[in-house]
C-alpha positions in Angstrom: 0.0 0.0 0.0 2.9 2.3 0.9 4.5 1.6 -2.5 1.3 2.6 -4.3 1.0 5.9 -2.3 4.6 6.7 -3.1 4.1 6.0 -6.8 1.0 8.3 -6.9 2.9 11.0 -5.1 5.8 10.9 -7.5 3.4 11.0 -10.5 1.6 14.0 -9.0 4.8 15.9 -8.5 5.8 15.3 -12.1 2.4 16.4 -13.4 2.6 19.7 -11.4 6.1 20.2 -12.6 5.3 19.7 -16.3 2.2 21.9 -16.0 4.3 24.7 -14.6 6.9 24.4 -17.4 4.2 24.4 -20.2 2.4 27.4 -18.6 5.7 29.3 -18.4 6.5 28.5 -22.0 3.1 29.7 -23.2 3.4 32.9 -21.4 6.9 33.4 -22.8 5.7 32.9 -26.4 2.7 35.3 -26.0 4.7 38.2 -24.4 6.9 39.2 -27.3 3.9 39.5 -29.6 2.4 42.1 -27.4 5.7 44.0 -27.2 6.3 43.9 -30.9 2.8 45.4 -31.6 3.5 48.2 -29.2 6.9 49.0 -30.8 5.4 49.1 -34.3 2.7 51.5 -33.3 5.2 53.8 -31.6 7.5 53.7 -34.6 4.7 54.6 -37.0 3.6 57.5 -34.8 7.2 58.9 -34.5 7.7 58.6 -38.3 4.5 60.5 -39.0 5.5 63.3 -36.8 8.7 63.8 -38.7 7.0 64.2 -42.1 6.9 68.0 -43.1 3.8 69.3 -44.6 4.0 70.7 -48.2 3.2 74.4 -48.5 1.3 75.8 -51.5 3.6 77.8 -53.7 2.7 81.4 -54.7 3.2 82.6 -58.3 4.0 86.3 -59.0 3.3 88.0 -62.3 4.3 91.5 -63.4 2.2 93.9 -65.4 2.4 95.5 -68.8 6.1 96.3 -69.7 7.1 94.8 -66.3 10.5 93.3 -65.6 12.0 90.9 -63.0 12.1 93.9 -60.6 8.4 94.6 -60.8 7.4 91.8 -58.4 11.0 90.7 -57.5 11.4 93.3 -54.7 8.2 92.3 -53.1 9.2 88.6 -53.3 12.6 89.5 -51.7 10.9 91.3 -48.8 8.4 88.4 -48.2 11.4 86.0 -48.1 13.7 88.3 -46.1 12.9 86.9 -42.6 12.6 83.3 -43.7 8.8 83.5 -43.7 8.9 82.4 -47.4 11.5 81.2 -49.9 12.3 82.3 -53.4 12.2 79.3 -55.7 11.8 78.9 -59.5 11.8 81.7 -62.1 9.7 80.7 -65.2 10.5 82.7 -68.3 8.1 82.6 -71.3 9.3 83.3 -74.8 7.1 85.1 -77.4 6.5 81.6 -78.9 5.1 80.5 -75.5 8.0 78.2 -74.5 8.6 78.0 -70.8 12.2 78.0 -69.4 12.8 77.3 -65.7 15.8 78.5 -63.7 16.4 78.0 -60.0 15.8 75.0 -57.7 12.5 73.5 -56.7 12.1 72.1 -53.2 8.6 71.0 -52.5 9.3 70.9 -48.8 10.4 74.6 -48.8 8.5 77.0 -46.5 6.1 79.0 -48.6 7.9 78.8 -52.0 7.7 81.8 -54.2 7.7 81.4 -58.0 8.3 84.3 -60.4 6.8 84.4 -63.9 8.4 86.6 -66.6 7.1 87.3 -70.1 9.9 88.1 -72.5 7.3 90.0 -74.6 6.0 92.1 -71.8 3.7 94.2 -73.9 1.8 91.4 -75.6 -2.0 91.0 -75.8 -4.2 89.6 -73.1 -5.0 86.6 -75.4 -1.3 85.7 -75.8 -0.6 86.1 -72.1 -3.5 84.0 -71.1 -2.2 81.2 -73.3 1.3 81.7 -71.9 -0.1 81.3 -68.4 -1.7 78.0 -69.4 1.8 76.8 -70.6 3.3 77.9 -67.3 0.6 76.1 -65.3 0.9 72.9 -67.4 4.6 72.9 -66.8 4.1 73.2 -63.0 1.6 70.3 -63.0 3.4 67.9 -65.4 7.1 68.6 -64.6 7.0 69.6 -60.9 3.8 67.8 -59.9 2.4 70.9 -58.1 -1.3 70.3 -57.3 -2.3 73.8 -56.0 -1.0 77.3 -56.2 -1.8 80.9 -55.0 -1.3 83.7 -57.6 -0.5 87.4 -57.4 -0.6 89.8 -60.3 0.2 93.5 -60.5 -1.7 95.7 -63.0 -2.1 93.7 -66.3 -0.8 90.7 -64.3 -4.0 90.7 -62.3 -6.1 91.0 -65.4 -4.1 88.1 -66.9 -4.8 85.9 -63.9 -8.6 86.7 -64.1 -8.5 85.8 -67.8 -6.6 82.6 -67.1 -9.0 81.5 -64.4 -12.1 82.0 -66.6 -10.4 80.1 -69.4 -8.7 77.2 -67.6 -9.1 77.5 -63.9 -11.1 74.3 -63.3 -9.3 72.0 -65.7 -7.4 69.0 -64.4 -4.4 69.7 -66.7 -3.4 72.6 -64.4 -2.8 73.2 -60.7 -5.8 74.4 -58.8 -5.7 78.1 -57.9 -6.6 78.6 -54.3 -6.1 82.3 -53.8 -5.8 85.3 -56.1 -4.3 88.7 -55.2 -4.8 91.5 -57.8 -2.9 94.7 -57.3 -3.9 97.8 -59.2 -5.6 95.7 -61.9 -7.5 97.6 -64.6 -10.5 95.3 -65.0 -12.5 98.0 -66.8 -10.0 100.0 -68.8 -7.6 102.9 -68.1 -9.8 106.0 -68.3 -9.0 108.5 -65.5 -10.9 111.8 -64.9 -9.0 114.8 -63.6 -11.9 115.5 -61.2 -12.3 111.9 -60.3 -15.4 111.4 -62.5 -15.6 109.3 -65.7 -18.3 107.6 -67.7 -16.9 104.3 -66.2 -17.7 105.1 -62.6 -19.3 102.4 -60.5 -23.0 102.1 -59.8 -24.8 99.6 -57.6 -25.0 97.2 -60.6 -21.5 97.7 -61.9 -19.7 100.2 -64.1 -21.9 102.8 -65.8 -19.9 102.1 -69.0 -18.4 98.7 -69.7 -15.3 98.1 -71.8 -15.1 95.0 -74.0 -12.6 93.4 -71.6 -14.9 93.9 -68.6 -18.0 92.6 -70.5 -16.1 89.5 -71.4 -15.2 88.9 -67.8 -18.9 89.3 -66.8 -20.0 86.9 -69.6 -17.6 84.2 -68.5 -17.5 84.7 -64.7 -19.4 81.5 -64.0 -16.3 79.6 -65.2 -14.3 80.9 -62.3 -13.5 78.3 -59.6 -16.2 78.5 -57.0 -13.7 77.8 -54.2 -11.5 80.7 -55.1 -10.6 83.4 -52.6 -9.8 86.9 -53.9 -8.0 89.9 -52.5 -8.4 93.0 -54.7 -6.0 95.9 -53.9 -6.4 99.4 -55.3 -4.6 102.7 -54.9 -5.7 106.3 -54.5 -2.9 108.9 -54.4 -5.6 111.4 -53.3 -4.8 114.0 -55.9 -8.5 114.4 -56.9 -8.4 111.8 -59.7 -9.5 108.9 -57.5 -6.8 106.7 -59.0 -3.3 105.4 -58.5 -2.3 107.7 -61.4 -2.6 104.8 -63.9 -5.7 102.9 -62.9 -8.9 104.4 -61.5 -10.5 103.1 -58.3 -13.6 102.5 -60.4 -11.7 100.2 -62.8 -9.8 98.3 -60.2 -12.8 97.9 -57.9 -15.1 96.8 -60.7 -13.6 93.4 -59.9 -16.2 93.0 -57.2 -18.8 92.4 -59.9 -16.5 89.9 -61.7 -15.7 87.9 -58.5 -19.2 88.0 -56.9 -19.7 84.2 -57.2 -16.4 82.9 -55.7 -15.9 81.6 -52.2 -14.7 85.0 -50.8 -13.9 88.4 -52.1 -12.1 91.2 -50.2 -11.0 94.6 -51.4 -8.5 97.1 -49.9 -7.8 100.6 -50.9 -4.4 102.1 -50.0 -4.0 105.9 -50.0 -1.3 108.5 -50.3 1.9 108.8 -52.3 2.9 105.2 -51.7 -0.3 104.1 -53.3 0.9 105.2 -56.7 0.6 102.5 -59.3 4.2 101.4 -59.5 4.7 101.9 -55.8 1.9 99.6 -54.7 4.2 96.6 -55.1 6.9 98.4 -53.2 4.5 99.4 -50.3 5.3 97.5 -47.1 1.7 97.9 -46.0 0.7 96.1 -49.1 3.2 93.4 -48.3 1.5 92.9 -44.9 -1.9 92.7 -46.5 -0.7 90.1 -49.0 1.0 88.0 -46.2 -2.1 88.0 -44.0 -4.3 87.0 -46.9 -2.0 84.2 -48.3 -0.7 82.9 -45.0 -3.2 83.7 -42.2 
């Protein structure tokens, strides 16, 4: 009887021992799986934090007879404190060929791109086509999906024409914001006493140029998500103008852009609001910065 009890006791000890070993083995196998999962999640999170967001580039276009200096000084000032960075310069030949100089870094902070027309006195029709060539280049060669655009004088008119012609086509980058500075949307007539046949009424200009009428006819083609800042100048010499473009002509833009997502207009006054000084005016710089990069 004692032998039987001893045998059962030995078997029980072995059973308990093996059970402990297997239980420990199972726990050891399960533990690393939980640890690995935790490490993977942490690594993915850390990697995501390190990825820099891609800023929307801003394109700058000069006006009639403009040069690299027309918008270049403004671009330099905007980039001076590292708030933005000058990037590409895109030159367009009279044949419409686009040549790029400079470096493109899609991770640059607020990249600024300058557009130069070699024939800087060409027609609105030609310049509209040239802008399409520029935008196609940005989309196809640099894979840029969205842009902001700034235009001084005829440059602002060019951008409006481009947006009505091609602003919603998939071949081109989407234009998010437009800044027009001293843009003659309804001609260049200025009255010495500040009054002309083109003055604004509640329903638009009393007299409409062919250019303005075309804008009104085609304004439904403008991108509905577009945000517009329209800047005008008044030197306060009695002409109600910036000496080249009347307030009435510049501010007639409100009737062209009345169907887009947002429209804002600002009038700058005094000697620094003269037509060619608007893009050298530091208060204008501030307004442009606040609009583009709030």
